[in-house]
mmCIF file of the N, C-alpha and C atoms, coordinates in Angstrom:
data_MODEL
# 
_entry.id   MODEL 
# 
loop_
_atom_site.group_PDB 
_atom_site.id 
_atom_site.type_symbol 
_atom_site.label_atom_id 
_atom_site.label_alt_id 
_atom_site.label_comp_id 
_atom_site.label_asym_id 
_atom_site.label_entity_id 
_atom_site.label_seq_id 
_atom_site.pdbx_PDB_ins_code 
_atom_site.Cartn_x 
_atom_site.Cartn_y 
_atom_site.Cartn_z 
_atom_site.occupancy 
_atom_site.B_iso_or_equiv 
_atom_site.pdbx_formal_charge 
_atom_site.auth_seq_id 
_atom_site.auth_comp_id 
_atom_site.auth_asym_id 
_atom_site.auth_atom_id 
_atom_site.pdbx_PDB_model_num 
ATOM 1   N N  . MET A 1 1  ? 0.844   -1.219 -0.008  1.00 0.00 ? 1  MET A N  1 
ATOM 2   C CA . MET A 1 1  ? 0.074   -0.019 -0.088  1.00 0.00 ? 1  MET A CA 1 
ATOM 3   C C  . MET A 1 1  ? 0.856   1.196  0.026   1.00 0.00 ? 1  MET A C  1 
ATOM 4   N N  . ASN A 1 2  ? 0.671   2.187  -0.901  1.00 0.00 ? 2  ASN A N  1 
ATOM 5   C CA . ASN A 1 2  ? 1.414   3.426  -1.007  1.00 0.00 ? 2  ASN A CA 1 
ATOM 6   C C  . ASN A 1 2  ? 1.036   4.294  0.171   1.00 0.00 ? 2  ASN A C  1 
ATOM 7   N N  . LYS A 1 3  ? 2.043   4.971  0.757   1.00 0.00 ? 3  LYS A N  1 
ATOM 8   C CA . LYS A 1 3  ? 1.813   5.914  1.862   1.00 0.00 ? 3  LYS A CA 1 
ATOM 9   C C  . LYS A 1 3  ? 1.401   7.298  1.225   1.00 0.00 ? 3  LYS A C  1 
ATOM 10  N N  . PHE A 1 4  ? 2.049   7.677  0.194   1.00 0.00 ? 4  PHE A N  1 
ATOM 11  C CA . PHE A 1 4  ? 1.894   8.914  -0.445  1.00 0.00 ? 4  PHE A CA 1 
ATOM 12  C C  . PHE A 1 4  ? 1.097   8.835  -1.848  1.00 0.00 ? 4  PHE A C  1 
ATOM 13  N N  . ARG A 1 5  ? 0.510   9.900  -2.165  1.00 0.00 ? 5  ARG A N  1 
ATOM 14  C CA . ARG A 1 5  ? -0.127  9.990  -3.485  1.00 0.00 ? 5  ARG A CA 1 
ATOM 15  C C  . ARG A 1 5  ? 0.604   10.916 -4.361  1.00 0.00 ? 5  ARG A C  1 
ATOM 16  N N  . LYS A 1 6  ? 0.507   10.647 -5.662  1.00 0.00 ? 6  LYS A N  1 
ATOM 17  C CA . LYS A 1 6  ? 1.075   11.550 -6.619  1.00 0.00 ? 6  LYS A CA 1 
ATOM 18  C C  . LYS A 1 6  ? 0.257   12.693 -6.808  1.00 0.00 ? 6  LYS A C  1 
ATOM 19  N N  . LEU A 1 7  ? 0.754   13.834 -7.175  1.00 0.00 ? 7  LEU A N  1 
ATOM 20  C CA . LEU A 1 7  ? -0.011  15.104 -7.341  1.00 0.00 ? 7  LEU A CA 1 
ATOM 21  C C  . LEU A 1 7  ? -1.193  14.951 -8.352  1.00 0.00 ? 7  LEU A C  1 
ATOM 22  N N  . LYS A 1 8  ? -0.995  14.179 -9.347  1.00 0.00 ? 8  LYS A N  1 
ATOM 23  C CA . LYS A 1 8  ? -2.103  13.855 -10.265 1.00 0.00 ? 8  LYS A CA 1 
ATOM 24  C C  . LYS A 1 8  ? -3.194  13.275 -9.682  1.00 0.00 ? 8  LYS A C  1 
ATOM 25  N N  . GLU A 1 9  ? -3.000  12.489 -8.611  1.00 0.00 ? 9  GLU A N  1 
ATOM 26  C CA . GLU A 1 9  ? -4.105  11.743 -7.977  1.00 0.00 ? 9  GLU A CA 1 
ATOM 27  C C  . GLU A 1 9  ? -5.002  12.823 -7.244  1.00 0.00 ? 9  GLU A C  1 
ATOM 28  N N  . TYR A 1 10 ? -4.418  13.774 -6.678  1.00 0.00 ? 10 TYR A N  1 
ATOM 29  C CA . TYR A 1 10 ? -5.198  14.835 -6.024  1.00 0.00 ? 10 TYR A CA 1 
ATOM 30  C C  . TYR A 1 10 ? -5.983  15.608 -6.996  1.00 0.00 ? 10 TYR A C  1 
ATOM 31  N N  . ASP A 1 11 ? -5.540  15.824 -8.247  1.00 0.00 ? 11 ASP A N  1 
ATOM 32  C CA . ASP A 1 11 ? -6.270  16.377 -9.383  1.00 0.00 ? 11 ASP A CA 1 
ATOM 33  C C  . ASP A 1 11 ? -7.485  15.510 -9.731  1.00 0.00 ? 11 ASP A C  1 
ATOM 34  N N  . ASP A 1 12 ? -7.244  14.182 -9.814  1.00 0.00 ? 12 ASP A N  1 
ATOM 35  C CA . ASP A 1 12 ? -8.334  13.344 -10.089 1.00 0.00 ? 12 ASP A CA 1 
ATOM 36  C C  . ASP A 1 12 ? -9.432  13.346 -9.034  1.00 0.00 ? 12 ASP A C  1 
ATOM 37  N N  . LEU A 1 13 ? -9.117  13.526 -7.856  1.00 0.00 ? 13 LEU A N  1 
ATOM 38  C CA . LEU A 1 13 ? -10.128 13.526 -6.761  1.00 0.00 ? 13 LEU A CA 1 
ATOM 39  C C  . LEU A 1 13 ? -11.192 14.571 -7.051  1.00 0.00 ? 13 LEU A C  1 
ATOM 40  N N  . GLY A 1 14 ? -10.732 15.795 -7.560  1.00 0.00 ? 14 GLY A N  1 
ATOM 41  C CA . GLY A 1 14 ? -11.699 16.844 -7.802  1.00 0.00 ? 14 GLY A CA 1 
ATOM 42  C C  . GLY A 1 14 ? -12.839 16.581 -8.772  1.00 0.00 ? 14 GLY A C  1 
ATOM 43  N N  . ARG A 1 15 ? -12.738 15.628 -9.567  1.00 0.00 ? 15 ARG A N  1 
ATOM 44  C CA . ARG A 1 15 ? -13.836 15.239 -10.457 1.00 0.00 ? 15 ARG A CA 1 
ATOM 45  C C  . ARG A 1 15 ? -14.943 14.633 -9.618  1.00 0.00 ? 15 ARG A C  1 
ATOM 46  N N  . ASN A 1 16 ? -14.780 14.232 -8.411  1.00 0.00 ? 16 ASN A N  1 
ATOM 47  C CA . ASN A 1 16 ? -15.855 13.710 -7.534  1.00 0.00 ? 16 ASN A CA 1 
ATOM 48  C C  . ASN A 1 16 ? -16.194 14.658 -6.534  1.00 0.00 ? 16 ASN A C  1 
ATOM 49  N N  . GLY A 1 17 ? -15.932 15.963 -6.715  1.00 0.00 ? 17 GLY A N  1 
ATOM 50  C CA . GLY A 1 17 ? -16.300 17.003 -5.708  1.00 0.00 ? 17 GLY A CA 1 
ATOM 51  C C  . GLY A 1 17 ? -15.481 17.242 -4.549  1.00 0.00 ? 17 GLY A C  1 
ATOM 52  N N  . VAL A 1 18 ? -14.297 16.589 -4.450  1.00 0.00 ? 18 VAL A N  1 
ATOM 53  C CA . VAL A 1 18 ? -13.423 16.837 -3.352  1.00 0.00 ? 18 VAL A CA 1 
ATOM 54  C C  . VAL A 1 18 ? -12.394 17.971 -3.545  1.00 0.00 ? 18 VAL A C  1 
ATOM 55  N N  . THR A 1 19 ? -12.115 18.690 -2.638  1.00 0.00 ? 19 THR A N  1 
ATOM 56  C CA . THR A 1 19 ? -11.048 19.671 -2.728  1.00 0.00 ? 19 THR A CA 1 
ATOM 57  C C  . THR A 1 19 ? -9.802  19.059 -3.325  1.00 0.00 ? 19 THR A C  1 
ATOM 58  N N  . ILE A 1 20 ? -9.195  19.852 -4.230  1.00 0.00 ? 20 ILE A N  1 
ATOM 59  C CA . ILE A 1 20 ? -8.031  19.363 -4.988  1.00 0.00 ? 20 ILE A CA 1 
ATOM 60  C C  . ILE A 1 20 ? -6.956  20.283 -4.959  1.00 0.00 ? 20 ILE A C  1 
ATOM 61  N N  . LEU A 1 21 ? -5.730  19.836 -5.427  1.00 0.00 ? 21 LEU A N  1 
ATOM 62  C CA . LEU A 1 21 ? -4.566  20.604 -5.684  1.00 0.00 ? 21 LEU A CA 1 
ATOM 63  C C  . LEU A 1 21 ? -4.308  20.461 -7.177  1.00 0.00 ? 21 LEU A C  1 
ATOM 64  N N  . ASN A 1 22 ? -4.011  21.585 -7.872  1.00 0.00 ? 22 ASN A N  1 
ATOM 65  C CA . ASN A 1 22 ? -3.646  21.491 -9.206  1.00 0.00 ? 22 ASN A CA 1 
ATOM 66  C C  . ASN A 1 22 ? -2.571  22.496 -9.550  1.00 0.00 ? 22 ASN A C  1 
ATOM 67  N N  . LEU A 1 23 ? -1.997  22.486 -10.758 1.00 0.00 ? 23 LEU A N  1 
ATOM 68  C CA . LEU A 1 23 ? -0.938  23.313 -11.063 1.00 0.00 ? 23 LEU A CA 1 
ATOM 69  C C  . LEU A 1 23 ? -1.365  24.751 -11.492 1.00 0.00 ? 23 LEU A C  1 
ATOM 70  N N  . MET A 1 24 ? -2.626  24.949 -11.474 1.00 0.00 ? 24 MET A N  1 
ATOM 71  C CA . MET A 1 24 ? -3.088  26.293 -11.789 1.00 0.00 ? 24 MET A CA 1 
ATOM 72  C C  . MET A 1 24 ? -3.636  26.976 -10.596 1.00 0.00 ? 24 MET A C  1 
ATOM 73  N N  . ASP A 1 25 ? -3.659  26.325 -9.503  1.00 0.00 ? 25 ASP A N  1 
ATOM 74  C CA . ASP A 1 25 ? -4.288  26.884 -8.300  1.00 0.00 ? 25 ASP A CA 1 
ATOM 75  C C  . ASP A 1 25 ? -3.448  27.991 -7.619  1.00 0.00 ? 25 ASP A C  1 
ATOM 76  N N  . ARG A 1 26 ? -3.799  29.174 -7.729  1.00 0.00 ? 26 ARG A N  1 
ATOM 77  C CA . ARG A 1 26 ? -3.043  30.369 -7.216  1.00 0.00 ? 26 ARG A CA 1 
ATOM 78  C C  . ARG A 1 26 ? -2.966  30.371 -5.760  1.00 0.00 ? 26 ARG A C  1 
ATOM 79  N N  . ASP A 1 27 ? -3.711  29.468 -4.987  1.00 0.00 ? 27 ASP A N  1 
ATOM 80  C CA . ASP A 1 27 ? -3.669  29.420 -3.597  1.00 0.00 ? 27 ASP A CA 1 
ATOM 81  C C  . ASP A 1 27 ? -2.656  28.389 -3.114  1.00 0.00 ? 27 ASP A C  1 
ATOM 82  N N  . CYS A 1 28 ? -1.844  27.892 -3.997  1.00 0.00 ? 28 CYS A N  1 
ATOM 83  C CA . CYS A 1 28 ? -0.799  26.911 -3.694  1.00 0.00 ? 28 CYS A CA 1 
ATOM 84  C C  . CYS A 1 28 ? 0.572   27.317 -4.126  1.00 0.00 ? 28 CYS A C  1 
ATOM 85  N N  . GLU A 1 29 ? 1.525   26.813 -3.483  1.00 0.00 ? 29 GLU A N  1 
ATOM 86  C CA . GLU A 1 29 ? 2.961   26.978 -3.776  1.00 0.00 ? 29 GLU A CA 1 
ATOM 87  C C  . GLU A 1 29 ? 3.618   25.571 -3.810  1.00 0.00 ? 29 GLU A C  1 
ATOM 88  N N  . PHE A 1 30 ? 4.267   25.193 -4.861  1.00 0.00 ? 30 PHE A N  1 
ATOM 89  C CA . PHE A 1 30 ? 4.835   23.816 -4.926  1.00 0.00 ? 30 PHE A CA 1 
ATOM 90  C C  . PHE A 1 30 ? 6.343   23.903 -4.837  1.00 0.00 ? 30 PHE A C  1 
ATOM 91  N N  . TRP A 1 31 ? 6.873   23.150 -3.809  1.00 0.00 ? 31 TRP A N  1 
ATOM 92  C CA . TRP A 1 31 ? 8.310   23.086 -3.653  1.00 0.00 ? 31 TRP A CA 1 
ATOM 93  C C  . TRP A 1 31 ? 8.816   21.716 -4.035  1.00 0.00 ? 31 TRP A C  1 
ATOM 94  N N  . TYR A 1 32 ? 9.781   21.728 -4.965  1.00 0.00 ? 32 TYR A N  1 
ATOM 95  C CA . TYR A 1 32 ? 10.291  20.462 -5.462  1.00 0.00 ? 32 TYR A CA 1 
ATOM 96  C C  . TYR A 1 32 ? 11.814  20.688 -5.903  1.00 0.00 ? 32 TYR A C  1 
ATOM 97  N N  . ASP A 1 33 ? 12.576  19.645 -5.685  1.00 0.00 ? 33 ASP A N  1 
ATOM 98  C CA . ASP A 1 33 ? 14.062  19.590 -6.048  1.00 0.00 ? 33 ASP A CA 1 
ATOM 99  C C  . ASP A 1 33 ? 14.781  20.935 -5.665  1.00 0.00 ? 33 ASP A C  1 
ATOM 100 N N  . GLY A 1 34 ? 14.480  21.551 -4.573  1.00 0.00 ? 34 GLY A N  1 
ATOM 101 C CA . GLY A 1 34 ? 15.039  22.824 -4.055  1.00 0.00 ? 34 GLY A CA 1 
ATOM 102 C C  . GLY A 1 34 ? 14.563  23.981 -4.857  1.00 0.00 ? 34 GLY A C  1 
ATOM 103 N N  . LYS A 1 35 ? 13.492  23.865 -5.657  1.00 0.00 ? 35 LYS A N  1 
ATOM 104 C CA . LYS A 1 35 ? 12.867  25.009 -6.419  1.00 0.00 ? 35 LYS A CA 1 
ATOM 105 C C  . LYS A 1 35 ? 11.435  25.173 -6.015  1.00 0.00 ? 35 LYS A C  1 
ATOM 106 N N  . THR A 1 36 ? 10.968  26.344 -6.303  1.00 0.00 ? 36 THR A N  1 
ATOM 107 C CA . THR A 1 36 ? 9.577   26.627 -5.956  1.00 0.00 ? 36 THR A CA 1 
ATOM 108 C C  . THR A 1 36 ? 8.840   27.135 -7.207  1.00 0.00 ? 36 THR A C  1 
ATOM 109 N N  . TYR A 1 37 ? 7.608   26.568 -7.342  1.00 0.00 ? 37 TYR A N  1 
ATOM 110 C CA . TYR A 1 37 ? 6.734   26.962 -8.416  1.00 0.00 ? 37 TYR A CA 1 
ATOM 111 C C  . TYR A 1 37 ? 5.449   27.530 -7.795  1.00 0.00 ? 37 TYR A C  1 
ATOM 112 N N  . ARG A 1 38 ? 5.132   28.790 -8.116  1.00 0.00 ? 38 ARG A N  1 
ATOM 113 C CA . ARG A 1 38 ? 3.942   29.479 -7.651  1.00 0.00 ? 38 ARG A CA 1 
ATOM 114 C C  . ARG A 1 38 ? 3.134   29.777 -8.829  1.00 0.00 ? 38 ARG A C  1 
ATOM 115 N N  . PRO A 1 39 ? 1.977   29.198 -9.004  1.00 0.00 ? 39 PRO A N  1 
ATOM 116 C CA . PRO A 1 39 ? 1.093   29.521 -10.127 1.00 0.00 ? 39 PRO A CA 1 
ATOM 117 C C  . PRO A 1 39 ? 0.687   30.952 -10.238 1.00 0.00 ? 39 PRO A C  1 
ATOM 118 N N  . THR A 1 40 ? 0.499   31.425 -11.503 1.00 0.00 ? 40 THR A N  1 
ATOM 119 C CA . THR A 1 40 ? 0.057   32.819 -11.620 1.00 0.00 ? 40 THR A CA 1 
ATOM 120 C C  . THR A 1 40 ? -1.272  32.992 -12.127 1.00 0.00 ? 40 THR A C  1 
ATOM 121 N N  . GLY A 1 41 ? -2.022  31.792 -12.413 1.00 0.00 ? 41 GLY A N  1 
ATOM 122 C CA . GLY A 1 41 ? -3.354  31.900 -12.877 1.00 0.00 ? 41 GLY A CA 1 
ATOM 123 C C  . GLY A 1 41 ? -3.547  31.433 -14.344 1.00 0.00 ? 41 GLY A C  1 
ATOM 124 N N  . THR A 1 42 ? -2.462  31.507 -15.082 1.00 0.00 ? 42 THR A N  1 
ATOM 125 C CA . THR A 1 42 ? -2.450  30.884 -16.364 1.00 0.00 ? 42 THR A CA 1 
ATOM 126 C C  . THR A 1 42 ? -1.405  29.833 -16.451 1.00 0.00 ? 42 THR A C  1 
ATOM 127 N N  . TYR A 1 43 ? -1.616  28.773 -17.248 1.00 0.00 ? 43 TYR A N  1 
ATOM 128 C CA . TYR A 1 43 ? -0.665  27.622 -17.273 1.00 0.00 ? 43 TYR A CA 1 
ATOM 129 C C  . TYR A 1 43 ? -0.575  27.054 -18.613 1.00 0.00 ? 43 TYR A C  1 
ATOM 130 N N  . CYS A 1 44 ? 0.684   26.770 -19.023 1.00 0.00 ? 44 CYS A N  1 
ATOM 131 C CA . CYS A 1 44 ? 0.954   26.364 -20.390 1.00 0.00 ? 44 CYS A CA 1 
ATOM 132 C C  . CYS A 1 44 ? 1.567   24.903 -20.386 1.00 0.00 ? 44 CYS A C  1 
ATOM 133 N N  . GLY A 1 45 ? 1.543   24.322 -19.251 1.00 0.00 ? 45 GLY A N  1 
ATOM 134 C CA . GLY A 1 45 ? 1.961   22.842 -19.248 1.00 0.00 ? 45 GLY A CA 1 
ATOM 135 C C  . GLY A 1 45 ? 3.495   22.644 -18.952 1.00 0.00 ? 45 GLY A C  1 
ATOM 136 N N  . SER A 1 46 ? 4.139   23.777 -18.687 1.00 0.00 ? 46 SER A N  1 
ATOM 137 C CA . SER A 1 46 ? 5.676   23.601 -18.381 1.00 0.00 ? 46 SER A CA 1 
ATOM 138 C C  . SER A 1 46 ? 5.979   22.896 -17.182 1.00 0.00 ? 46 SER A C  1 
ATOM 139 N N  . HIS A 1 47 ? 5.091   22.645 -16.219 1.00 0.00 ? 47 HIS A N  1 
ATOM 140 C CA . HIS A 1 47 ? 5.345   21.930 -15.026 1.00 0.00 ? 47 HIS A CA 1 
ATOM 141 C C  . HIS A 1 47 ? 4.563   20.657 -14.928 1.00 0.00 ? 47 HIS A C  1 
ATOM 142 N N  . ASP A 1 48 ? 4.093   20.124 -15.986 1.00 0.00 ? 48 ASP A N  1 
ATOM 143 C CA . ASP A 1 48 ? 3.371   18.839 -16.004 1.00 0.00 ? 48 ASP A CA 1 
ATOM 144 C C  . ASP A 1 48 ? 4.131   17.672 -15.363 1.00 0.00 ? 48 ASP A C  1 
ATOM 145 N N  . PHE A 1 49 ? 5.482   17.733 -15.429 1.00 0.00 ? 49 PHE A N  1 
ATOM 146 C CA . PHE A 1 49 ? 6.245   16.708 -14.833 1.00 0.00 ? 49 PHE A CA 1 
ATOM 147 C C  . PHE A 1 49 ? 6.010   16.645 -13.354 1.00 0.00 ? 49 PHE A C  1 
ATOM 148 N N  . LEU A 1 50 ? 5.464   17.656 -12.669 1.00 0.00 ? 50 LEU A N  1 
ATOM 149 C CA . LEU A 1 50 ? 5.311   17.685 -11.285 1.00 0.00 ? 50 LEU A CA 1 
ATOM 150 C C  . LEU A 1 50 ? 4.023   16.797 -10.916 1.00 0.00 ? 50 LEU A C  1 
ATOM 151 N N  . LEU A 1 51 ? 3.193   16.453 -11.897 1.00 0.00 ? 51 LEU A N  1 
ATOM 152 C CA . LEU A 1 51 ? 2.024   15.608 -11.661 1.00 0.00 ? 51 LEU A CA 1 
ATOM 153 C C  . LEU A 1 51 ? 2.469   14.232 -11.186 1.00 0.00 ? 51 LEU A C  1 
ATOM 154 N N  . GLU A 1 52 ? 3.680   13.786 -11.605 1.00 0.00 ? 52 GLU A N  1 
ATOM 155 C CA . GLU A 1 52 ? 4.221   12.543 -11.300 1.00 0.00 ? 52 GLU A CA 1 
ATOM 156 C C  . GLU A 1 52 ? 5.016   12.467 -9.991  1.00 0.00 ? 52 GLU A C  1 
ATOM 157 N N  . TYR A 1 53 ? 5.200   13.611 -9.281  1.00 0.00 ? 53 TYR A N  1 
ATOM 158 C CA . TYR A 1 53 ? 5.880   13.733 -8.018  1.00 0.00 ? 53 TYR A CA 1 
ATOM 159 C C  . TYR A 1 53 ? 4.830   13.337 -6.965  1.00 0.00 ? 53 TYR A C  1 
ATOM 160 N N  . TYR A 1 54 ? 5.362   12.800 -5.908  1.00 0.00 ? 54 TYR A N  1 
ATOM 161 C CA . TYR A 1 54 ? 4.630   12.503 -4.704  1.00 0.00 ? 54 TYR A CA 1 
ATOM 162 C C  . TYR A 1 54 ? 4.440   13.680 -3.821  1.00 0.00 ? 54 TYR A C  1 
ATOM 163 N N  . VAL A 1 55 ? 3.190   13.808 -3.276  1.00 0.00 ? 55 VAL A N  1 
ATOM 164 C CA . VAL A 1 55 ? 2.863   14.941 -2.288  1.00 0.00 ? 55 VAL A CA 1 
ATOM 165 C C  . VAL A 1 55 ? 3.381   14.494 -0.920  1.00 0.00 ? 55 VAL A C  1 
ATOM 166 N N  . LYS A 1 56 ? 4.489   15.098 -0.389  1.00 0.00 ? 56 LYS A N  1 
ATOM 167 C CA . LYS A 1 56 ? 4.978   14.702 0.913   1.00 0.00 ? 56 LYS A CA 1 
ATOM 168 C C  . LYS A 1 56 ? 4.465   15.476 2.086   1.00 0.00 ? 56 LYS A C  1 
ATOM 169 N N  . GLY A 1 57 ? 3.950   16.684 1.784   1.00 0.00 ? 57 GLY A N  1 
ATOM 170 C CA . GLY A 1 57 ? 3.452   17.516 2.909   1.00 0.00 ? 57 GLY A CA 1 
ATOM 171 C C  . GLY A 1 57 ? 2.679   18.783 2.331   1.00 0.00 ? 57 GLY A C  1 
ATOM 172 N N  . ILE A 1 58 ? 1.701   19.065 3.143   1.00 0.00 ? 58 ILE A N  1 
ATOM 173 C CA . ILE A 1 58 ? 0.880   20.328 2.771   1.00 0.00 ? 58 ILE A CA 1 
ATOM 174 C C  . ILE A 1 58 ? 0.782   21.104 4.050   1.00 0.00 ? 58 ILE A C  1 
ATOM 175 N N  . LYS A 1 59 ? 1.264   22.305 3.953   1.00 0.00 ? 59 LYS A N  1 
ATOM 176 C CA . LYS A 1 59 ? 1.418   23.215 5.127   1.00 0.00 ? 59 LYS A CA 1 
ATOM 177 C C  . LYS A 1 59 ? 0.589   24.518 4.847   1.00 0.00 ? 59 LYS A C  1 
ATOM 178 N N  . PRO A 1 60 ? -0.284  24.983 5.611   1.00 0.00 ? 60 PRO A N  1 
ATOM 179 C CA . PRO A 1 60 ? -0.903  26.335 5.505   1.00 0.00 ? 60 PRO A CA 1 
ATOM 180 C C  . PRO A 1 60 ? 0.087   27.464 5.805   1.00 0.00 ? 60 PRO A C  1 
ATOM 181 N N  . MET A 1 61 ? 0.181   28.423 4.943   1.00 0.00 ? 61 MET A N  1 
ATOM 182 C CA . MET A 1 61 ? 1.148   29.524 5.152   1.00 0.00 ? 61 MET A CA 1 
ATOM 183 C C  . MET A 1 61 ? 0.407   30.781 4.750   1.00 0.00 ? 61 MET A C  1 
ATOM 184 N N  . TYR A 1 62 ? 1.260   31.897 4.922   1.00 0.00 ? 62 TYR A N  1 
ATOM 185 C CA . TYR A 1 62 ? 0.675   33.122 4.403   1.00 0.00 ? 62 TYR A CA 1 
ATOM 186 C C  . TYR A 1 62 ? 1.883   34.028 3.884   1.00 0.00 ? 62 TYR A C  1 
ATOM 187 N N  . ARG A 1 63 ? 1.514   34.979 3.085   1.00 0.00 ? 63 ARG A N  1 
ATOM 188 C CA . ARG A 1 63 ? 2.488   36.034 2.663   1.00 0.00 ? 63 ARG A CA 1 
ATOM 189 C C  . ARG A 1 63 ? 1.728   37.403 2.690   1.00 0.00 ? 63 ARG A C  1 
ATOM 190 N N  . ILE A 1 64 ? 2.450   38.490 2.697   1.00 0.00 ? 64 ILE A N  1 
ATOM 191 C CA . ILE A 1 64 ? 1.922   39.770 2.690   1.00 0.00 ? 64 ILE A CA 1 
ATOM 192 C C  . ILE A 1 64 ? 2.050   40.395 1.101   1.00 0.00 ? 64 ILE A C  1 
ATOM 193 N N  . GLU A 1 65 ? 0.921   40.741 0.599   1.00 0.00 ? 65 GLU A N  1 
ATOM 194 C CA . GLU A 1 65 ? 0.992   41.318 -0.723  1.00 0.00 ? 65 GLU A CA 1 
ATOM 195 C C  . GLU A 1 65 ? 0.102   42.502 -0.666  1.00 0.00 ? 65 GLU A C  1 
ATOM 196 N N  . ASN A 1 66 ? 0.713   43.669 -1.062  1.00 0.00 ? 66 ASN A N  1 
ATOM 197 C CA . ASN A 1 66 ? -0.107  44.947 -1.029  1.00 0.00 ? 66 ASN A CA 1 
ATOM 198 C C  . ASN A 1 66 ? -0.791  45.196 0.226   1.00 0.00 ? 66 ASN A C  1 
ATOM 199 N N  . ASP A 1 67 ? -0.069  45.028 1.367   1.00 0.00 ? 67 ASP A N  1 
ATOM 200 C CA . ASP A 1 67 ? -0.586  45.252 2.644   1.00 0.00 ? 67 ASP A CA 1 
ATOM 201 C C  . ASP A 1 67 ? -1.686  44.324 3.094   1.00 0.00 ? 67 ASP A C  1 
ATOM 202 N N  . LYS A 1 68 ? -1.859  43.245 2.419   1.00 0.00 ? 68 LYS A N  1 
ATOM 203 C CA . LYS A 1 68 ? -2.871  42.225 2.717   1.00 0.00 ? 68 LYS A CA 1 
ATOM 204 C C  . LYS A 1 68 ? -2.280  40.891 2.987   1.00 0.00 ? 68 LYS A C  1 
ATOM 205 N N  . ILE A 1 69 ? -2.935  40.183 4.028   1.00 0.00 ? 69 ILE A N  1 
ATOM 206 C CA . ILE A 1 69 ? -2.423  38.869 4.313   1.00 0.00 ? 69 ILE A CA 1 
ATOM 207 C C  . ILE A 1 69 ? -3.051  37.901 3.259   1.00 0.00 ? 69 ILE A C  1 
ATOM 208 N N  . VAL A 1 70 ? -2.287  37.167 2.593   1.00 0.00 ? 70 VAL A N  1 
ATOM 209 C CA . VAL A 1 70 ? -2.756  36.195 1.535   1.00 0.00 ? 70 VAL A CA 1 
ATOM 210 C C  . VAL A 1 70 ? -2.376  34.806 1.987   1.00 0.00 ? 70 VAL A C  1 
ATOM 211 N N  . PRO A 1 71 ? -3.439  33.958 2.319   1.00 0.00 ? 71 PRO A N  1 
ATOM 212 C CA . PRO A 1 71 ? -3.140  32.589 2.724   1.00 0.00 ? 71 PRO A CA 1 
ATOM 213 C C  . PRO A 1 71 ? -2.909  31.634 1.538   1.00 0.00 ? 71 PRO A C  1 
ATOM 214 N N  . TYR A 1 72 ? -2.067  30.680 1.705   1.00 0.00 ? 72 TYR A N  1 
ATOM 215 C CA . TYR A 1 72 ? -1.770  29.757 0.608   1.00 0.00 ? 72 TYR A CA 1 
ATOM 216 C C  . TYR A 1 72 ? -1.366  28.419 1.147   1.00 0.00 ? 72 TYR A C  1 
ATOM 217 N N  . LEU A 1 73 ? -1.294  27.388 0.438   1.00 0.00 ? 73 LEU A N  1 
ATOM 218 C CA . LEU A 1 73 ? -0.881  26.053 0.803   1.00 0.00 ? 73 LEU A CA 1 
ATOM 219 C C  . LEU A 1 73 ? 0.576   25.789 0.222   1.00 0.00 ? 73 LEU A C  1 
ATOM 220 N N  . HIS A 1 74 ? 1.503   25.523 1.118   1.00 0.00 ? 74 HIS A N  1 
ATOM 221 C CA . HIS A 1 74 ? 2.821   25.133 0.696   1.00 0.00 ? 74 HIS A CA 1 
ATOM 222 C C  . HIS A 1 74 ? 2.916   23.594 0.520   1.00 0.00 ? 74 HIS A C  1 
ATOM 223 N N  . VAL A 1 75 ? 3.012   23.158 -0.610  1.00 0.00 ? 75 VAL A N  1 
ATOM 224 C CA . VAL A 1 75 ? 2.880   21.691 -1.012  1.00 0.00 ? 75 VAL A CA 1 
ATOM 225 C C  . VAL A 1 75 ? 4.361   21.261 -1.328  1.00 0.00 ? 75 VAL A C  1 
ATOM 226 N N  . THR A 1 76 ? 4.873   20.349 -0.474  1.00 0.00 ? 76 THR A N  1 
ATOM 227 C CA . THR A 1 76 ? 6.202   19.724 -0.771  1.00 0.00 ? 76 THR A CA 1 
ATOM 228 C C  . THR A 1 76 ? 6.105   18.492 -1.635  1.00 0.00 ? 76 THR A C  1 
ATOM 229 N N  . LEU A 1 77 ? 6.724   18.420 -2.711  1.00 0.00 ? 77 LEU A N  1 
ATOM 230 C CA . LEU A 1 77 ? 6.756   17.312 -3.642  1.00 0.00 ? 77 LEU A CA 1 
ATOM 231 C C  . LEU A 1 77 ? 8.153   16.624 -3.673  1.00 0.00 ? 77 LEU A C  1 
ATOM 232 N N  . ASN A 1 78 ? 8.064   15.302 -3.947  1.00 0.00 ? 78 ASN A N  1 
ATOM 233 C CA . ASN A 1 78 ? 9.318   14.565 -4.133  1.00 0.00 ? 78 ASN A CA 1 
ATOM 234 C C  . ASN A 1 78 ? 9.161   13.560 -5.309  1.00 0.00 ? 78 ASN A C  1 
ATOM 235 N N  . LYS A 1 79 ? 10.235  13.302 -6.074  1.00 0.00 ? 79 LYS A N  1 
ATOM 236 C CA . LYS A 1 79 ? 10.186  12.293 -7.151  1.00 0.00 ? 79 LYS A CA 1 
ATOM 237 C C  . LYS A 1 79 ? 9.901   11.004 -6.583  1.00 0.00 ? 79 LYS A C  1 
ATOM 238 N N  . GLU A 1 80 ? 10.657  10.644 -5.518  1.00 0.00 ? 80 GLU A N  1 
ATOM 239 C CA . GLU A 1 80 ? 10.523  9.239  -4.951  1.00 0.00 ? 80 GLU A CA 1 
ATOM 240 C C  . GLU A 1 80 ? 9.520   9.158  -3.800  1.00 0.00 ? 80 GLU A C  1 
ATOM 241 N N  . GLU A 1 81 ? 8.944   8.074  -3.654  1.00 0.00 ? 81 GLU A N  1 
ATOM 242 C CA . GLU A 1 81 ? 7.851   7.899  -2.596  1.00 0.00 ? 81 GLU A CA 1 
ATOM 243 C C  . GLU A 1 81 ? 8.512   8.046  -1.215  1.00 0.00 ? 81 GLU A C  1 
ATOM 244 N N  . GLU A 1 82 ? 9.694   7.508  -1.102  1.00 0.00 ? 82 GLU A N  1 
ATOM 245 C CA . GLU A 1 82 ? 10.225  7.453  0.255   1.00 0.00 ? 82 GLU A CA 1 
ATOM 246 C C  . GLU A 1 82 ? 11.419  8.493  0.305   1.00 0.00 ? 82 GLU A C  1 
# 
């Protein structure tokens, strides 16, 4: 039994009405291989490889933009399951 799900599996869950994570979600920040990807609202497929990464952790965070508190999810991804 797998302990972690791939990011693409979270996207598939949304088709059944469950809250999902996807690569266009501006309320998420994806951390992988020492890099960060923060969606801007438009997506052209350049990070599709992340769909095969395992979701290792999801942490609620916030940042300050234009004097406003903006909540988001920090999603840690890894190529390997363990």
